[in-house]
N, C-alpha and C positions, 0 to 999 in steps of 0.2 A: 321804131328804128333801130337798129343794134350798132351801126357803124356808120361813117361818116364818109361820104365819096366828096374829095376836096375839090376835084374840078365843078362836081355837080353845085358845091355850096358856091362856087364863084358864079356861076351862071344863075342862081337862084336869089342874087343879091337883090334885084328887084321885088322878087316875092316877099324876102324879108320885110322891105319898107313896107310893103303892102300889108303885111299882117301887123305891123305896128300901128296903123290908122283903122284897123278893122274893130268891129264890136268887141270880138272874142279879146283882143288885146287889151280893151278899154277895163274889161269883166277882171282880168288877171291883177288888176291894179290891188283890188280888195281881198285877193287870196291872202290865205295866212302866210306870214312871212317864213322861210326855209333857211335853216342854218347850214352853211356851205364850209367845210374844214379843208384848207388847201396848204399842203406841205411845200414849204420851198428849203432848199439847203442852204442857201447864202442870204447875205443880209438886205436891208432896204436899197442899199446903194447898187445893187447888183441886178444886170437883166432878170435873173430867175425868179425875183421877186418884183421888181420894176411889171414885167410883163403881166403877172395876176393883179396889181392895181390898177392896171389900164383895162383888164377884163372885168373887174368888179365896178369900175366906174360906167364901162359902157354898159353893162347889165342893168345897172340903177338907172342910165339915162332910157333906156328902150324897155324894162320892165321894172319900173318904180316900185318898190315896196315888195318885190317878189323874193328876194334872198338877202340874207344877212352873212357876208364872207368873213371868216376867220382864217387868214393868212398865217401860218405859222412859219416863222423863220430860222435861219442859222442851223439847219439840221435838227430840230429840237424833237421830230418826229421820227427822227431815225435816217440811214441812209437810203440810197434809192430801193434796193432790194426790200427792206422793211416795210417802206412806203408803199411799195407796188403790192405786198401782203397784205396791208391794210386797205389799200384801194380795192383789192378783191373781196375783201371782207366788209367794204362799205365804211369804215370807221373813218376814212379819209375819203373825201369826194373827188378831189383832183391834185394834179401834181404835173411836173415836167419828168422826164427820165430820158437817160440815153437808151438807146436801142442796146446796147451792150449788157444793161441790166435786165430790160425784159425779155431777151433771148434765152433767158432759162425757161420761159413759159412758151416763146416763139422762136424757134432755133432759126427759122428761115430770116430772121432780122439779122444773121449774122452776115449776110450779104452786103449790108450797109457798112459794115465794121470790117471790111476786108482791106488790108493795109495796101497802101499805095494803088488803091482803084479809083479814087475819084482826083480830078484835077483840080478842081477849086468848088467854091460855093455853087456856082452855077451848073456845074455838073451834078452834083448832088441833087441841088432843087429840081432839075429835070427829070430824074429817076424818080424822086418820091411824090412828083405831083402827076406821074404816069399810071401804068397799069400795074407797075410792079408796087407802085406806094398804093393803088387800090387792093391788092391781094394781101399785103402785109396788114393792112388795116382790118382786113376781114379777119384775118387769122388771130389778130390780138381781140378784136371783139368776141371769138371763141373762148377767149381766156377771161373774159371780164373787163377788159381795158376799151375803152372808146375813144379812138382818136379824134381829138379837136383841129389837129393839125401837125405836121412833121416841122421839125424845126432843126438848125444848125449850130451847135456850139462852137464852132471853129476846129480848126485843125490840132489834133494832138502832138505834141512835141516831147522829147526826152528831157527828162529833169535828173541832174544828178549832184553828188556831193562835189565832184572832183569833175573838170573837162573830159567828155566822150565825144568824140568825133567821127570816130570809125567804129564799125559793127564789131571788129575784133576786140574792142576795148570792154566790151560787154562781158566776156569771158569771165566766170567766177563771181562776179556781181549778183547781189540780190535786190531784184527789183519787185517793187509794189506792183499790183495789177488788178484790173477788175477781175473778180473772181468768176470767168468763164473759159471755156476750153480754148477758143479762139486766142484770145489774150495771153494765156499761158502757152499755147504752142508758139506763138510769133516770137516772144521772147526769149523760149527755150533754144529757137533757132541760131541765135547769136552767142549760145553759151551761158546765158544768165540763168539764176534760178528764181523763177517767178512766185511771189508770194502772195496771195488773195487777202485783200485788207480793203474793208470798207472806208470809205473817203473821208469820213467823220473821224476815223482812227488814225489818217496816215500820216498828219504832223507828227503826232507823238512817236509811230513808228519809226519815221525817219530822224527825228531827233534821238532817239534813244539807240540807234543802231540795227534795228531790226530789218530795214532795207537801206542799200545805198542808192537806190535810182526809184523813178517813178516817169509814168507820163500822163500829160493832162495839156488842156488847152490853156493858151495865155489867159483868158479871164479868169478861170478858175483857178490858176497858179498864184494871181494877186489876191484872189476872192479869199483863198484859205490861208494867205500869207505864207506860201511854201518856200518862197524866196530867202526867207529865215534860216530854212535847214536843206534845202538843195538849191544853192546860189547859181548853178550853171544851167541854162536851157539851150540845148542845141535843136535848131528848127528843123527837124527831120520832115514834118507834116506827114507822118507816116500814116496816119487815119484821119478821115473827116468825120468828125464825132457828130454823129445825127443824133437825133432825139425825137421825142414827142411831146406833145400838150397834150395831156389824156384825163379821162373821168371814169369813175366808177360806173360799171354797168348796171347796178343797181340803182345808184341815183338816176343816172341818165334815162332808164328805161321806165321810170318812175314820172317822168314830164310828160305832158301832153304835146302832141306832134307841132303845134304853134311854137312853143317854148324851145323845143329841141331844135328849130330851124333859127330862132333868133340866136340862141346860144351857139348854135353851130357857126353862125355867119361872124359873128364875134370871135370865136375861136381862130377861124380862117384869118381873121385880121390879126390877132393876138400873135398868131405863129410869124408872120410877116414883119409886126413890131419887134419882136423877139431876135429875130435875125438882122435886123438894123440895130438894135441896141448892143449887139454882141460885137459888129464891126466896131462901133464908136468904144466900145467898153474896152477892145483889145489894145487900142492905142493909149486909153488912160492906164491899162493894166501894165504894159511893157514900162510906160515912164515910172510908175509907182515902183515896180521892182527894180529898175536900174537905180532909182533914188536909195534903194535899200541894199546897194549891192549887188544885185544880180548882174549876171554876165551873159549875153547872147551870142550862141556860135552859129556858125554854118557848117553843116555836116560834110564830111568826106566820104569818098569811095562809095557814091551813091549807089552804083550798080550792086555791090555788094547788100548794101542795105535792101535791095529789092529784090536779089535772089532769093533772100532768106524770107521774104512776103510772098514769093511763087509758091514755095513749099506749103504756105498756109492756104492759097487759094486751092491746090490740088487736094489738100484735106479735107476742105470744106465743101468743096463742089457738089457733092452728093446730098448735103445737106439744105444748101441755098438754091439749087436747081439746075446745077450742072454747070460745067466748064465753058459750054457754048454761050450760057446766060451771062456767067462773069465777063466773057471776053466783049460780049456785045455791049455790055453797060459800061467797060473799060473803053471802049471805042466810041460810044455814045456822043 
């Protein structure tokens, strides 16, 4: 099995339970323990790591003694793209990633990254659990990334050293972006100068004046303590930051079908668990940021913000399936 159909996983929950009681399952307990390296960008108290602690505990309960998980936190194994390269090589067996980072290998993922496309978390969830999500999972599998579940990091918002509420105020600013054509195109539309910088290097870039602004989710804003260097967050909610919980194809394909079924079911549960954690963590992150001097602002001239985004839709339509697909998703 080279990719996971999330809808079928939900339907096979009962089958997974049956596997746990079968003789084949009992035999696996005596198999040699395998080491599994998992990369997390953030600390133990953030959803990015908590989800893997949940995953490891569930695996140990259902497949005792089969795996030894080494969860490496705080970006010690690099940023998202470096981790993805190591996933492809098999040096890392699992991680989380934004679809932005993985679009370097699967450009069609940029559909999920289009600005002002998704209304809310439920809208994104409907899309990634349907045929579009299935197609994207299959495309990722071709690039050696096995999707265990789509996740939602929350909305991306604008962060800056000084208040910015109108798109015209971006003129002449240098903004740190995820190093992809889509993110570069978006901020160029507002007259800013985009600079691609790995997330693990962003704090220093902002502190030393390499960049004036960036965009990020509320959870990660607090997780990286960016309120210390960009104390203003304008809640533009311009991109719903979709991501994946994913595995190395080399690791996944080495597993027997029964183990894949169990890990697949746990992965689907873990993705939903992550989404719940993010909602809780956002509230805590806002409180922490405010306690450290951050100011949260509402954007002005929303039609002007959206106008810049429409140009991105047009430019990327040929890559992500056409304007008709984009409009269908927007209206879904």
